[in-house]
C-alpha positions in Angstrom: 28.0 -8.3 22.2 30.5 -5.9 20.5 29.4 -2.2 20.2 30.0 -2.5 16.4 27.8 -5.6 16.0 24.7 -4.7 14.0 21.3 -6.2 14.9 18.9 -7.9 12.5 15.2 -7.2 12.3 14.5 -10.4 14.2 17.0 -9.4 17.0 15.4 -6.0 17.3 11.9 -7.6 17.5 13.2 -10.0 20.2 14.9 -7.2 22.2 11.9 -4.9 22.1 9.4 -7.8 22.6 7.3 -7.0 19.5 6.5 -8.8 16.2 9.0 -8.2 13.4 6.1 -6.5 11.4 6.0 -3.9 14.2 9.7 -3.2 13.8 9.2 -2.9 10.0 6.4 -0.4 10.6 8.7 1.6 13.0 11.5 1.6 10.4 9.1 2.7 7.6 7.8 5.6 9.8 11.3 6.6 10.7 11.1 5.8 14.4 14.1 3.4 14.1 16.7 4.1 11.4 18.2 1.2 9.6 20.9 0.4 7.1 19.8 -1.4 4.0 22.0 -4.5 3.4 20.9 -6.3 0.3 17.4 -7.6 0.8 17.3 -6.9 4.5 18.0 -4.2 7.1 20.5 -3.9 10.0 20.2 -1.7 13.1 22.9 -0.3 15.2 22.9 -0.8 18.9 23.2 2.9 19.4 20.0 3.4 17.3 18.1 1.1 19.5 19.3 2.8 22.6 18.3 6.2 21.1 14.9 4.7 20.2 14.4 3.6 23.9 15.3 7.1 25.2 13.2 9.0 22.7 10.1 6.9 22.8 9.9 6.1 26.5 6.4 6.9 27.6 5.0 7.0 24.1 2.4 4.7 22.6 3.7 3.3 19.3 1.5 0.2 19.4 -0.1 0.8 16.0 0.7 2.9 12.9 -1.6 5.9 13.8 -0.2 6.2 17.3 3.4 5.6 16.1 3.1 8.4 13.6 1.6 10.7 16.3 4.5 9.8 18.6 7.1 10.3 15.8 5.7 13.8 15.1 5.9 14.7 18.8 9.4 13.4 19.3 10.7 15.2 16.2 9.0 18.4 17.2 11.1 18.2 20.4 14.4 17.7 18.5 
């Protein structure tokens, strides 16, 4: 896969092993930044790598825990 190739919501869900609704929640919170492309969103591979580094060890399994983790990660940066 080329470094410039963007990932779809479905691909990110598959890569991370979660439902696409979870990826949407993460995007809405700001955990994963996306680029709006018409009706959908695309995600850079670098963004997914950054997500994996930043949220390693955090519980982002539901909205409340994801917001708490987002606040902790952003307090560090």
